[in-house]
DRENDO-1510 file (C-alpha; in Angstrom, 1 decimal, always signed):
<recs>
REC; n; res; u; v; w
REC; 1; MET; +23.5; +29.7; +22.5 .
REC; 2; THR; +26.0; +31.0; +19.8 .
REC; 3; PRO; +26.5; +27.6; +18.1 .
REC; 4; TRP; +22.8; +27.4; +17.2 .
REC; 5; PRO; +22.6; +30.5; +15.0 .
REC; 6; LEU; +26.1; +29.9; +13.6 .
REC; 7; THR; +25.1; +26.4; +12.5 .
REC; 8; VAL; +21.8; +27.8; +11.0 .
REC; 9; ALA; +23.9; +30.3; +9.1 .
REC; 10; VAL; +25.7; +27.4; +7.4 .
REC; 11; ALA; +22.8; +25.0; +7.1 .
REC; 12; ALA; +20.2; +27.4; +5.7 .
REC; 13; PRO; +22.0; +28.2; +2.4 .
REC; 14; LEU; +22.9; +24.6; +2.0 .
REC; 15; SER; +19.2; +23.7; +2.5 .
REC; 16; GLY; +18.2; +26.4; +0.0 .
REC; 17; TYR; +20.5; +24.9; -2.6 .
REC; 18; LEU; +19.2; +21.4; -1.9 .
REC; 19; SER; +15.6; +22.5; -1.9 .
REC; 20; ASN; +15.8; +23.1; -5.6 .
REC; 21; ARG; +17.3; +19.6; -6.2 .
REC; 22; VAL; +15.6; +17.2; -3.8 .
REC; 23; PRO; +12.0; +16.9; -2.5 .
REC; 24; THR; +11.6; +19.6; +0.2 .
REC; 25; ALA; +9.6; +17.0; +2.3 .
REC; 26; TRP; +12.9; +15.1; +2.7 .
REC; 27; LEU; +14.7; +18.2; +3.9 .
REC; 28; CYS; +11.9; +19.1; +6.3 .
REC; 29; ALA; +11.8; +15.5; +7.7 .
REC; 30; ALA; +15.5; +15.4; +8.2 .
REC; 31; GLY; +15.6; +18.9; +9.8 .
REC; 32; GLY; +12.7; +18.1; +12.1 .
REC; 33; THR; +14.3; +14.9; +13.2 .
REC; 34; CYS; +17.7; +16.6; +13.9 .
REC; 35; LEU; +16.0; +19.4; +15.8 .
REC; 36; ALA; +13.9; +16.9; +17.8 .
REC; 37; LEU; +16.9; +14.8; +18.7 .
REC; 38; GLY; +18.9; +17.8; +19.8 .
REC; 39; LEU; +16.1; +19.1; +22.0 .
REC; 40; ALA; +15.4; +15.7; +23.5 .
REC; 41; ALA; +19.1; +15.1; +24.2 .
REC; 42; ALA; +19.4; +18.6; +25.8 .
REC; 43; SER; +16.3; +17.9; +27.9 .
REC; 44; LEU; +18.0; +14.8; +29.3 .
REC; 45; TRP; +21.4; +16.5; +30.0 .
REC; 46; PRO; +22.2; +16.9; +33.7 .
REC; 47; LEU; +21.4; +20.4; +35.0 .
REC; 48; HIS; +24.7; +20.8; +36.8 .
REC; 49; GLY; +26.9; +19.0; +34.3 .
REC; 50; SER; +29.5; +20.7; +32.1 .
REC; 51; ALA; +28.1; +23.0; +29.5 .
REC; 52; LEU; +30.7; +22.1; +26.9 .
REC; 53; PRO; +28.9; +18.9; +25.7 .
REC; 54; LEU; +25.8; +21.0; +25.0 .
REC; 55; VAL; +27.7; +22.7; +22.1 .
REC; 56; PRO; +27.2; +19.7; +19.7 .
REC; 57; LEU; +23.6; +19.4; +20.8 .
REC; 58; THR; +22.9; +23.1; +20.1 .
REC; 59; MET; +24.7; +22.6; +16.7 .
REC; 60; LEU; +22.4; +19.6; +16.0 .
REC; 61; CYS; +19.4; +21.8; +16.8 .
REC; 62; GLY; +20.8; +24.6; +14.5 .
REC; 63; LEU; +21.4; +22.1; +11.7 .
REC; 64; GLY; +17.8; +20.8; +12.1 .
REC; 65; PHE; +16.3; +24.3; +12.2 .
REC; 66; GLY; +18.3; +25.3; +9.1 .
REC; 67; LEU; +17.3; +22.2; +7.2 .
REC; 68; PHE; +13.6; +22.6; +8.1 .
REC; 69; GLN; +13.0; +26.3; +7.9 .
REC; 70; VAL; +14.2; +27.1; +4.4 .
REC; 71; PRO; +12.2; +24.4; +2.4 .
REC; 72; ASN; +9.2; +24.9; +4.7 .
REC; 73; ASN; +9.2; +28.6; +3.9 .
REC; 74; ARG; +9.8; +27.9; +0.3 .
REC; 75; ASN; +6.7; +25.6; +0.2 .
REC; 76; MET; +4.6; +28.2; +1.9 .
REC; 77; PHE; +5.5; +31.0; -0.4 .
REC; 78; LEU; +5.3; +28.9; -3.6 .
REC; 79; SER; +1.8; +27.7; -2.7 .
REC; 80; ALA; +0.4; +31.2; -2.4 .
REC; 81; PRO; -0.6; +33.0; -5.6 .
REC; 82; ARG; +2.0; +35.6; -6.7 .
REC; 83; GLU; -0.4; +38.5; -6.0 .
REC; 84; ARG; -0.9; +37.3; -2.4 .
REC; 85; ALA; +2.9; +37.0; -1.7 .
REC; 86; GLY; +2.8; +39.9; +0.7 .
REC; 87; ALA; -0.1; +38.4; +2.6 .
REC; 88; ALA; +1.7; +35.1; +2.8 .
REC; 89; GLY; +4.7; +36.8; +4.2 .
REC; 90; GLY; +2.6; +38.6; +6.8 .
REC; 91; MET; +0.8; +35.4; +7.7 .
REC; 92; GLN; +4.2; +33.7; +8.2 .
REC; 93; GLY; +5.4; +36.5; +10.4 .
REC; 94; THR; +2.2; +36.4; +12.4 .
REC; 95; ALA; +2.4; +32.6; +12.8 .
REC; 96; ARG; +6.1; +32.9; +13.9 .
REC; 97; LEU; +5.3; +35.6; +16.5 .
REC; 98; ALA; +2.3; +33.6; +17.8 .
REC; 99; GLY; +4.5; +30.6; +18.2 .
REC; 100; GLN; +7.1; +32.6; +20.1 .
REC; 101; THR; +4.4; +34.0; +22.3 .
REC; 102; ALA; +2.8; +30.6; +23.0 .
REC; 103; GLY; +6.2; +29.2; +23.8 .
REC; 104; GLY; +6.9; +32.0; +26.3 .
REC; 105; VAL; +3.5; +31.4; +27.9 .
REC; 106; VAL; +4.0; +27.7; +28.2 .
REC; 107; MET; +7.5; +28.2; +29.8 .
REC; 108; SER; +6.0; +30.7; +32.2 .
REC; 109; LEU; +3.4; +28.2; +33.2 .
REC; 110; LEU; +5.9; +25.4; +33.5 .
REC; 111; PHE; +8.1; +27.6; +35.8 .
REC; 112; THR; +4.9; +28.3; +37.9 .
REC; 113; VAL; +3.7; +24.7; +38.3 .
REC; 114; ALA; +7.0; +22.7; +38.1 .
REC; 115; SER; +10.2; +23.0; +40.0 .
REC; 116; VAL; +13.1; +25.1; +38.7 .
REC; 117; GLU; +15.0; +21.9; +37.9 .
REC; 118; SER; +12.2; +20.2; +35.9 .
REC; 119; ALA; +10.7; +23.2; +34.0 .
REC; 120; PRO; +13.6; +23.5; +31.5 .
REC; 121; ARG; +13.5; +19.7; +30.9 .
REC; 122; LEU; +9.8; +19.8; +30.4 .
REC; 123; GLY; +10.0; +22.7; +28.0 .
REC; 124; LEU; +12.7; +21.1; +25.9 .
REC; 125; GLY; +10.8; +17.8; +25.9 .
REC; 126; ILE; +7.6; +19.6; +24.7 .
REC; 127; GLY; +9.6; +21.3; +22.0 .
REC; 128; ALA; +11.2; +17.9; +21.0 .
REC; 129; VAL; +7.7; +16.3; +20.7 .
REC; 130; LEU; +6.2; +19.1; +18.7 .
REC; 131; THR; +9.3; +19.2; +16.4 .
REC; 132; LEU; +9.1; +15.5; +15.9 .
REC; 133; ALA; +5.4; +15.9; +15.0 .
REC; 134; ALA; +6.4; +18.4; +12.3 .
REC; 135; GLY; +9.1; +16.0; +11.0 .
REC; 136; LEU; +6.5; +13.2; +10.9 .
REC; 137; VAL; +4.1; +15.4; +8.9 .
REC; 138; SER; +7.0; +15.8; +6.4 .
REC; 139; VAL; +7.6; +12.1; +6.4 .
REC; 140; LEU; +4.0; +11.6; +5.5 .
REC; 141; ARG; +4.4; +14.1; +2.7 .
REC; 142; VAL; +7.4; +12.1; +1.4 .
REC; 143; LYS; +5.3; +8.9; +1.5 .
REC; 144; SER; +2.5; +10.5; -0.4 .
REC; 145; LEU; +4.9; +11.9; -3.0 .
REC; 146; MET; +6.4; +8.5; -3.5 .
REC; 147; GLU; +2.9; +6.9; -4.1 .
REC; 148; THR; +2.0; +9.4; -6.8 .
</recs>
């Protein structure tokens, strides 16, 4: 698990720098795509295979998360009026905690209804699909920005 946060620690400042220079929708789309690819590849990895090849996959996930999170947070905070910045931060924290809780519930359900071998694959696959959806929303934002 260590490569993921270490890669986020490198990617997030870079993403912050870039978010002031390129459309944030591009960064969110690239980040969502990287994260989705990393999760999808991890879901297909053999359960009893070597763990070492998972390191680049977790780094790809960390890169995607770092590229997506910073510009996405920037957009959320800049879209709120200045006097509502505290409420926007509280809403972001609430949404993050709700997502973590929902993810925990889904994984608990998967381990209840699926085999121990398939539950992690299903969970990673669901995460990949949802992340890809977030990346696609960003692609649609890019497309609408280019048309205006």
